[in-house]
C-alpha positions in Angstrom: 8.2 0.0 -10.2 10.9 -0.1 -8.0 10.4 1.5 -4.0 13.3 3.6 -3.1 13.7 4.8 0.7 15.1 8.1 1.5 14.6 8.4 5.0 12.2 6.7 7.4 12.2 8.1 11.3 12.2 10.8 13.1 14.8 12.8 11.4 12.8 12.4 8.2 10.4 10.8 6.4 10.4 10.0 2.4 10.0 7.5 -0.3 9.8 7.1 -3.9 7.4 5.1 -6.4 9.3 5.0 -9.5 7.9 3.7 -12.3 9.0 3.5 -16.2 7.7 7.4 -16.6 6.8 8.6 -13.9 7.3 9.3 -10.2 5.4 9.4 -6.7 7.0 11.3 -4.0 5.4 9.8 -0.8 6.5 12.7 2.0 9.2 15.4 1.8 10.0 15.0 5.7 14.1 15.2 4.3 16.0 17.9 2.8 15.3 19.1 -0.5 19.0 18.3 -1.5 18.2 14.0 -0.5 15.1 14.2 -3.0 17.2 15.0 -5.6 19.5 12.9 -5.5 17.5 10.2 -5.3 15.2 11.0 -7.8 19.2 11.1 -10.3 18.6 15.0 -10.4 15.4 14.2 -13.0 12.4 16.2 -11.6 9.9 15.8 -14.7 7.2 13.1 -14.6 7.1 14.0 -10.1 4.6 14.6 -8.4 4.2 14.3 -4.4 1.1 13.2 -1.9 2.0 14.6 1.9 0.0 12.7 5.1 0.1 16.5 7.4 2.0 19.0 8.7 5.1 17.5 11.0 8.4 18.1 10.4 9.6 15.2 9.7 7.3 14.0 6.9 7.2 18.2 5.7 10.5 19.7 6.0 10.8 20.7 2.6 7.6 20.6 1.1 7.9 24.8 -0.2 11.3 23.6 -1.7 9.2 20.7 -3.6 6.8 23.2 -4.8 8.8 25.9 -5.9 10.7 23.2 -8.0 7.9 22.7 -9.9 6.2 19.7 -8.4 2.9 19.9 -7.3 2.4 18.3 -3.8 -1.2 16.5 -2.9 -2.4 17.2 0.8 -5.3 18.1 2.9 -6.5 21.7 3.0 -5.2 21.8 7.1 -1.6 20.7 6.5 -1.3 23.8 4.1 -2.7 26.0 6.3 -0.4 24.9 9.5 2.9 25.0 6.6 0.7 28.6 5.5 1.3 27.2 1.9 -2.1 26.5 0.9 -2.4 29.4 -1.5 0.5 27.8 -3.9 -0.6 27.4 -6.8 1.0 24.0 -6.6 -0.9 23.3 -3.2 -3.8 20.9 -5.1 -6.1 20.1 -2.0 -7.9 16.6 -1.6 -10.3 15.4 1.0 -10.8 12.6 2.5 -13.4 9.3 0.5 -12.4 11.1 -2.6 -10.1 9.8 -5.7 -7.5 11.6 -7.5 -5.7 10.7 -10.4 -2.1 11.6 -10.8 -0.4 10.8 -13.7 -1.0 7.2 -13.7 -1.3 7.1 -9.8 -4.7 6.9 -9.0 -4.3 7.7 -4.8 -7.4 7.8 -2.3 -6.8 9.8 0.9 -8.3 8.4 4.2 -8.4 9.8 7.4 -5.9 8.3 10.5 -5.7 8.9 14.2 -2.7 11.1 14.8 -2.8 14.4 16.9 -2.8 16.5 13.7 -4.8 16.0 10.9 -3.3 13.5 8.8 -4.3 11.0 6.0 -3.3 7.7 5.3 -3.0 7.2 0.9 -4.4 3.9 -1.3 -2.4 4.2 -4.4 -3.2 2.4 -7.3 -0.8 2.0 -10.8 -0.7 -0.3 -13.0 2.7 -1.7 -12.3 2.3 -1.3 -8.9 -0.8 -2.5 -8.5 -3.5 -1.4 -5.1 -0.5 -0.1 -2.3 -1.4 0.6 1.5 1.2 3.9 2.5 -0.2 4.2 6.4 1.3 6.0 8.9 1.4 8.3 12.2 -1.7 6.7 13.3 -2.4 4.7 16.4 -4.8 2.7 15.0 -6.5 2.0 11.4 -10.5 1.9 11.4 -10.6 0.2 7.9 -9.7 -2.8 5.9 -8.4 -2.8 2.1 -9.7 -5.3 -0.6 -7.3 -6.7 -3.2 -4.6 -5.3 -1.7 -0.7 -5.8 -4.0 1.9 -3.9 -1.5 1.8 -2.6 2.3 4.0 0.4 3.4 2.8 0.4 7.2 3.9 1.8 10.4 5.8 -0.3 12.7 7.0 2.3 15.8 7.5 1.2 18.5 6.8 -2.7 20.5 4.9 -1.8 23.9 7.5 -3.5 26.5 10.5 -1.9 25.1 9.0 1.5 25.2 7.5 0.3 28.9 10.9 -0.6 29.7 13.8 2.1 28.7 12.7 4.8 30.6 11.1 6.7 28.3 9.8 10.0 30.1 6.3 10.0 30.9 5.3 12.7 28.7 6.6 11.2 25.6 5.8 7.8 26.3 2.3 8.9 26.4 2.9 11.2 22.8 3.8 8.2 21.1 2.0 5.2 22.3 -0.9 7.8 21.6 -0.3 8.9 18.0 1.7 6.1 16.4 1.1 2.1 15.5 2.9 -0.3 17.5 4.2 -3.6 16.9 0.8 -5.3 18.3 -1.6 -2.9 16.2 0.4 -3.4 13.3 0.2 -7.0 13.6 -3.5 -7.1 14.7 -4.2 -4.8 11.0 -2.0 -7.5 9.2 -4.8 -10.0 10.2 -7.5 -8.2 9.1 -7.0 -8.0 5.9 -6.2 -10.2 3.1 -3.3 -10.8 2.1 -3.7 -13.4 -0.6 -2.6 -11.0 -3.5 0.3 -9.0 -1.2 3.7 -9.4 -2.0 5.6 -7.0 0.2 5.0 -5.4 3.7 7.4 -2.7 4.3 8.0 -1.4 8.0 8.1 2.2 8.3 9.1 5.0 10.6 10.5 2.6 13.4 11.7 4.3 16.3 14.8 4.6 16.5 15.1 3.6 20.8 11.5 1.7 20.9 11.6 -0.8 18.1 14.4 -3.8 17.3 14.4 -4.4 13.4 14.9 -7.8 13.7 12.1 -8.7 15.8 9.9 -6.7 14.2 10.6 -8.3 10.4 10.8 -12.2 11.9 7.2 -11.4 14.2 5.7 -9.9 10.5 7.1 -12.2 8.4 5.9 -15.8 10.9 2.4 -13.8 11.1 2.2 -13.6 7.2 4.7 -15.4 5.6 5.5 -12.6 3.1 8.6 -10.5 2.0 8.7 -8.1 4.3 11.0 -5.1 4.1 12.4 -2.8 7.2 12.6 0.8 5.4 15.9 2.4 5.8 17.5 4.8 4.0 18.8 3.6 0.7 17.0 0.6 0.3 15.4 0.1 -3.2 13.0 -3.0 -3.7 11.0 -4.4 -6.5 7.9 -2.7 -6.2 5.2 -4.5 -9.3 1.4 -5.9 -9.1 2.9 -9.5 -8.9 6.3 -11.0 -8.0 7.3 -10.6 -11.0 
């Protein structure tokens, strides 16, 4: 399996988990043309999951649905976007597990300013993957992880020193995960079987890619990647 990053910032977030015979699209917050290009214009055996209704995560959701791709998300997301009655809109509930092809997806609630879900994604090729974004804190630990895709949006010292307007400063720290919280989350989990840690949704003005990668690598000893558009990496259950 491979992970492909289509976009990962406030301008739009979208990722592919591409297996030998099927693909899971995670988020569709970019123009649909970018998603189609990343898929090689092959929409066969593609399903999608979406965390929440904000445009940088759901921008092209209607185009995705109308292209024949089923989308799995919380009922609040579909209602906010006015598409709860679409026949390909599949409502999911936190705490339950769903079979999407050979992907097994378990959503859980996270701490954002609108209803939002994180996902545990299991597949024979990639093992157990955590996908966690748009939350300032995570209430859970996750045993048996093989890969981690996690938000590391900003650093408190950077956002406090760069003149960010107070209303924006407060919204960011109350709805997005900072570097120290990300590190605490990783320390709380057993990383012994983890192959990749992918840091996503970095703020353009309140983050530092080199610093974040260095500090997370030093903390975990794992292969750490910064999600940038066009990144493609092996995302298997083992390091092979």
